[in-house]
N, C-alpha and C positions, 0 to 999 in steps of 0.2 A: 504494500500500500504506500502511496505517495500523497502527501498533503501539500497542495500548492496554494499560493495566494492568488486570488482572482477567480475568474471563470463566469462572471455574471453575464457575459455575452454569449455563452454556450447554451444552445437550446436544451441540452440535457439538464443543465443546472437550473435553467428557468423552469423546466417541467417539474423538477423535484421541489423547487421553491413554491410552485403553485400547489403541489400536493400538500406541502407543509402548511401553507396558509389556509387551504381549504379544510384540512383536518383540525388544525388548532382552533380556527374560528367556529367550526361545527361543535366542538367540545366545550366552548366557552360562551357564556351569556353575552348578548350584544353589548358592545361598548367596553368589554373587558379583555378583548384579545389584542395583544400588542406585538404580534408577529409582524415583521417588516416585509413590505413588498419590494420589488426591484428598485424603485425610486428611493425608498427608505434606506436601502443598503448601499446606494451610490452616493453617499455623503462623505466628506473628508474625514470625519471622526470614526468611521467604520472601516475595519479591515476584514475582508471576506475570504474564506478558505474553502477549498473543495478537496475531497479525498477521492483518490482514484486507484483502481487496479487495472493498469493498462488504459484501455479506452472506456472502462466501465466506471461510472460514477457511483461511489459508495455512500457519500454523505457530504453535508455542508455544515458550516458554522461561521460565526462572526464574532469580532471583538469590537466593542464600542468604547471609545475613551470618554469617560464621564468627567474626569479631572486628571491632573498630572499623575496622581497616585491610585486612581480608581478606574477599573474597567468593568464593562458589563458583557456577559456572554449572551449572544443573540443568535437566533435562527439556526439552532442546532437541530439537525434532522438527518436520520439515516435512511437510506433507500430500503424499502420493504424487503427486497431480495438479499440485502446485506446485514439484516438484523441478526442479533445473537452471535456476532463474530467479534465483538469488541471495538467496532468502528467508532461508536459514540465516545467511548472512553479514550481512544487514541486522539480523536478530534478535540475533546475537552482538554486533555493534557497539552496538546499542541497550542490551543488558545491560551492556556495558563502560562505556558513557556513564552509565548509571544508577548503576553502582558508583562511578565517579569522582565524580559529583555527590553521592553519599552519603558521600564522604570516604575511600573505600577506595583503597589504593595498589597492590593486587594482587588478581587473580582467578585461581582455580585450578579444575580439574575432574578428575573421574575418568571414564574410559570403558573400554569393553571392548577386547579384543585380537583378537577374531575378525574375519573378512573383512567381516562386516556393519557393523562400526564404522569401517572404513577411510575411507569418504568423510567422515565426521565428523572423524576425526583429520586428514585432509588440510585440511579447512576450518580447524580450530584452528591447525595449523602455519602455514597461509597468512596467518593473522591475528595472528602474532607469539607464539603460545604455544610453550613449550619444555618438554621432559621435565623432571620433577622427582620427588622422592620422595613417599611417601604423606603426607597431611596430615589434620588432624582425627582422626576415629576410624577411618580407612581403614588397612588393612594390605596390604602388597605381596603379590602373587600372580601367577601366570601368566595369570590371567583379567582383570587390569585394568592400566591404565596411567594415569599422572598427568601432567598438564600445568599450567603456570602462566604468567602474563604480568603484568609490571609495567604499571601504568596511567600 
């Protein structure tokens, strides 16, 4: 597996991001889904990554700089055919390594509370994330949860 920066112009990446948006929004009450579309990922404070096995797209993820020392994990999604192979964990560790290399000392994330999000939450907890309060522009609700990890 190779993780590269970029890929937003690739039709395969765009299709996986569409799947990510569709599923995340379907599993979350209206107004509480914060998954980013292509335009939201094409901003200077976001670095986007894609994971590949040759020409096969395995997953995606992004790192948003919230402050000099604080990053946010965004748009983590593993292709259905690549699940249960550790791709999500490798992408998450890559994002944390990139955050650390960029001088960040903490990464946080927002995710949903429905059953759909439980495998992701388990991944984050297994990688040292802990519950925290809202950060950035987020507000607490029954539809989302917040996790953070020192680097």
